[in-house]
C-alpha positions in Angstrom: -13.6 -11.1 -94.6 -11.0 -12.3 -92.1 -12.3 -15.8 -92.3 -12.0 -15.6 -96.1 -8.6 -13.9 -96.0 -10.0 -10.9 -98.0 -7.8 -7.8 -98.2 -9.6 -4.8 -96.9 -9.3 -1.4 -95.2 -11.3 -0.7 -92.1 -12.3 2.7 -90.6 -13.7 2.7 -87.1 -16.1 5.4 -86.0 -17.6 6.3 -82.7 -21.3 6.1 -82.0 -21.5 9.6 -80.5 -19.7 11.4 -83.3 -20.6 9.8 -86.6 -18.9 11.7 -89.4 -21.0 13.2 -92.2 -19.5 11.0 -94.9 -20.7 7.9 -92.9 -24.2 9.2 -92.4 -24.4 9.9 -96.2 -23.7 6.2 -97.1 -25.4 4.5 -94.1 -29.2 4.6 -94.5 -29.8 3.5 -90.9 -26.8 5.3 -89.5 -25.5 2.0 -88.2 -22.3 -0.1 -88.7 -21.1 -2.1 -90.5 -21.1 -0.6 -93.9 -19.1 -2.1 -96.8 -18.0 -0.1 -99.7 -17.1 -2.1 -102.8 -15.8 0.3 -105.5 -18.7 2.7 -105.9 -21.3 0.4 -104.3 -22.3 0.7 -100.6 -23.8 -2.2 -98.7 -25.3 -2.1 -95.2 -26.7 -4.5 -92.5 -24.4 -7.2 -91.2 -26.3 -10.3 -92.5 -26.7 -8.7 -96.0 -23.0 -7.9 -96.1 -22.1 -11.4 -95.0 -24.4 -13.0 -97.6 -22.8 -10.8 -100.3 -19.3 -11.7 -99.3 -20.2 -15.4 -99.2 -21.5 -15.3 -102.8 -18.6 -13.3 -104.1 -15.5 -14.8 -102.3 -14.4 -18.4 -101.7 -14.5 -20.4 -99.6 -18.2 -20.4 -99.2 -19.3 -20.4 -95.5 -22.9 -21.3 -96.1 -23.7 -25.0 -96.5 -24.0 -26.1 -100.2 -27.2 -28.1 -99.4 -30.3 -25.8 -99.9 -32.2 -27.1 -96.9 -29.3 -26.6 -94.5 -28.5 -23.2 -96.0 -32.1 -22.1 -95.4 -31.9 -23.3 -91.8 -28.7 -21.4 -91.3 -30.4 -18.3 -92.7 -33.3 -18.8 -90.3 -30.9 -18.9 -87.3 -29.1 -15.8 -88.4 -32.5 -14.1 -88.5 -32.9 -15.2 -84.8 -30.0 -12.9 -83.7 -32.3 -10.0 -83.1 -34.2 -12.0 -80.4 -30.8 -13.4 -79.2 -29.2 -10.0 -78.8 -32.3 -8.5 -77.1 -32.3 -11.3 -74.5 -28.6 -11.0 -73.8 -28.8 -7.2 -73.7 -31.4 -7.2 -71.0 -28.8 -9.0 -68.8 -25.6 -7.3 -69.9 -27.0 -3.7 -70.0 -29.5 -3.8 -67.2 -29.4 -0.6 -65.1 -30.7 -2.1 -61.8 -30.3 -5.3 -59.9 -34.1 -5.8 -60.4 -33.9 -5.4 -64.2 -30.8 -7.7 -64.2 -32.6 -10.4 -62.2 -35.6 -10.2 -64.6 -33.4 -10.4 -67.7 -31.6 -13.4 -66.2 -34.8 -15.1 -65.4 -36.0 -14.7 -69.0 -32.7 -15.4 -70.7 -32.8 -19.3 -70.5 -35.9 -19.3 -72.8 -33.8 -17.9 -75.6 -30.7 -19.9 -74.7 -32.6 -23.1 -74.8 -33.6 -22.6 -78.4 -29.9 -22.3 -79.5 -28.9 -25.2 -77.2 -31.4 -27.4 -78.8 -30.3 -26.4 -82.3 -26.7 -27.1 -81.4 -27.7 -30.5 -79.9 -29.4 -31.5 -83.1 -26.3 -30.7 -85.3 -25.1 -33.5 -87.5 -21.5 -32.7 -86.6 -19.2 -32.5 -83.7 -18.5 -28.8 -83.8 -16.8 -26.8 -82.5 -18.7 -24.4 -84.7 -22.3 -24.4 -85.8 -21.8 -26.4 -89.0 -18.7 -28.3 -87.9 -15.0 -27.6 -87.9 -15.0 -24.3 -89.9 -16.7 -21.0 -89.4 -20.1 -20.4 -91.1 -22.4 -17.4 -91.3 -24.3 -18.4 -88.2 -21.1 -18.3 -86.2 -20.3 -14.9 -87.7 -23.7 -13.5 -86.8 -23.6 -14.7 -83.1 -19.9 -14.2 -82.3 -20.1 -10.4 -81.6 -23.0 -10.8 -79.1 -21.2 -13.7 -77.3 -18.0 -11.6 -77.2 -19.8 -8.7 -75.5 -21.8 -11.0 -73.2 -18.5 -12.7 -72.1 -16.9 -9.3 -71.3 -19.8 -8.4 -69.0 -19.7 -11.8 -67.4 -16.2 -11.1 -66.3 -17.5 -8.0 -64.5 -20.8 -9.3 -63.1 -20.7 -13.2 -63.4 -24.0 -15.0 -63.7 -22.5 -18.3 -65.0 -25.8 -18.8 -66.8 -24.0 -20.6 -69.7 -22.9 -23.4 -67.3 -26.5 -24.7 -67.7 -26.1 -24.7 -71.5 -22.9 -26.7 -72.3 -23.4 -26.7 -76.0 -23.5 -22.9 -76.1 -20.7 -22.6 -73.7 -18.4 -24.8 -75.8 -19.5 -22.9 -79.0 -18.8 -19.6 -77.3 -15.4 -20.8 -76.2 -14.5 -21.9 -79.7 -15.7 -18.7 -81.3 -13.9 -16.4 -78.8 -10.6 -18.2 -79.3 -10.8 -17.9 -83.1 -8.4 -15.3 -84.6 -11.0 -14.1 -87.1 -13.3 -13.2 -84.1 -10.6 -11.9 -81.8 -9.3 -9.5 -84.5 -12.8 -8.4 -85.6 -12.7 -5.4 -83.1 -10.4 -2.5 -82.7 -7.3 -2.8 -80.4 -8.9 -0.5 -77.8 -12.2 -2.3 -77.8 -12.1 -3.3 -74.2 -11.8 0.4 -73.2 -14.4 1.5 -75.7 -16.9 -1.2 -74.5 -16.4 -0.3 -70.9 -17.1 3.4 -71.8 -20.3 2.2 -73.4 -21.3 0.5 -70.2 -21.0 3.8 -68.4 -22.9 5.7 -71.1 -25.7 3.1 -70.7 -25.7 3.7 -66.9 -25.6 -0.1 -66.6 -25.3 -2.2 -63.5 -22.0 -3.5 -64.8 -20.6 0.0 -64.8 -21.7 0.5 -61.1 -19.9 -2.8 -60.3 -16.8 -1.5 -62.0 -16.9 1.6 -59.8 -17.3 -0.5 -56.7 -14.4 -2.7 -57.7 -12.3 0.3 -58.3 -13.2 1.9 -55.0 -12.4 -1.4 -53.2 -9.0 -1.6 -54.9 -8.1 1.8 -53.5 
């Protein structure tokens, strides 16, 4: 919606205290949910597809083959988020090391796809955001936040992804897609997950004292 300059109102909720009105309209109890008049839509990719059909400019490629390929890569985000999550949210050094060992297999698939682009970027389809960018940006944002706490520098071996990530995370539509207190909220979530990153934050805090 920000990429398309759509006027909208946003209500943020917390994972641990989802209000009844939200649970009544969200079949899976997950965000985001989009309410359009009396209609309610859920699931990120479905909402993005709806908005792309309803509001200009269209972020999907006009060519049917390219559009289908873009949809295939948005479907890959479940594998992508799972692979990144095993590193970002690992609870032990052993789990973190295993996640980091496995992660390049997933990153290589995206790196190859970016390498085969028929454009110079900086985004997936060229110089403007597309729905693939929209789908991957939240995961890259969170991964980058954990990298600042527990650096792995794994993206240094994947320069196409690194450049893509840098471009997305400097885009205003992506930057403003989260609440103003998101850094604090995300750090709290790291503690609730009992993650290695939270342990490192405690160690850094103790060392600073």
